[in-house]
MARZA-334699 format. One record per residue (C-alpha): x, y, z; residue number from 1. Coordinates in nm, 2 decimals. Each point is the difference from the previous one (the first is absolute). Layout:
! residues N
SITE      x      y      z seq
SITE      X      Y      Z NUM
...
! end
This chain:
! residues 51
SITE      x      y      z seq
SITE -10.37  -4.29  11.47   1
SITE  -0.23  -0.30   0.05   2
SITE  -0.21   0.07  -0.30   3
SITE   0.29  -0.03  -0.24   4
SITE   0.13  -0.32   0.15   5
SITE  -0.35  -0.14   0.01   6
SITE  -0.06   0.09  -0.37   7
SITE   0.33  -0.16  -0.09   8
SITE  -0.10  -0.32   0.18   9
SITE  -0.34   0.01  -0.17  10
SITE   0.15   0.04  -0.34  11
SITE   0.23  -0.30   0.05  12
SITE  -0.27  -0.21   0.16  13
SITE  -0.23   0.06  -0.29  14
SITE   0.27  -0.06  -0.26  15
SITE  -0.14  -0.35  -0.07  16
SITE  -0.33   0.15  -0.11  17
SITE   0.12   0.32  -0.17  18
SITE   0.34  -0.11  -0.13  19
SITE   0.16   0.31   0.13  20
SITE   0.27  -0.02   0.27  21
SITE   0.26   0.23   0.14  22
SITE   0.32  -0.19   0.10  23
SITE   0.08   0.06   0.37  24
SITE   0.33   0.17   0.06  25
SITE   0.13   0.26   0.24  26
SITE  -0.07   0.27  -0.25  27
SITE  -0.35  -0.10  -0.08  28
SITE  -0.10  -0.04   0.37  29
SITE   0.17   0.34   0.08  30
SITE  -0.19   0.16  -0.29  31
SITE  -0.33  -0.15   0.12  32
SITE   0.05   0.10   0.36  33
SITE   0.12   0.36  -0.07  34
SITE  -0.22   0.07  -0.30  35
SITE  -0.31  -0.18   0.11  36
SITE  -0.26  -0.09  -0.26  37
SITE   0.14   0.24  -0.26  38
SITE   0.34  -0.17   0.05  39
SITE  -0.14  -0.34  -0.07  40
SITE  -0.18   0.15  -0.31  41
SITE   0.34   0.13  -0.11  42
SITE   0.15  -0.34   0.04  43
SITE  -0.28  -0.16  -0.21  44
SITE   0.04   0.27  -0.27  45
SITE   0.38  -0.05  -0.01  46
SITE  -0.06  -0.38  -0.02  47
SITE  -0.23   0.06  -0.30  48
SITE   0.26   0.22  -0.17  49
SITE   0.30  -0.23   0.05  50
SITE  -0.17  -0.32  -0.11  51
! end
């Protein structure tokens, strides 16, 4: 559980350098907590597809 939340935080903290950010919402936090690192990867992939 903690790895996904930590990864989501790291992605958003490094967004100034990488230019990649995941908007924080209940759905994104729930996906990160339940899915872990693969859940955050899924969020990043969906962010890439939608933009």
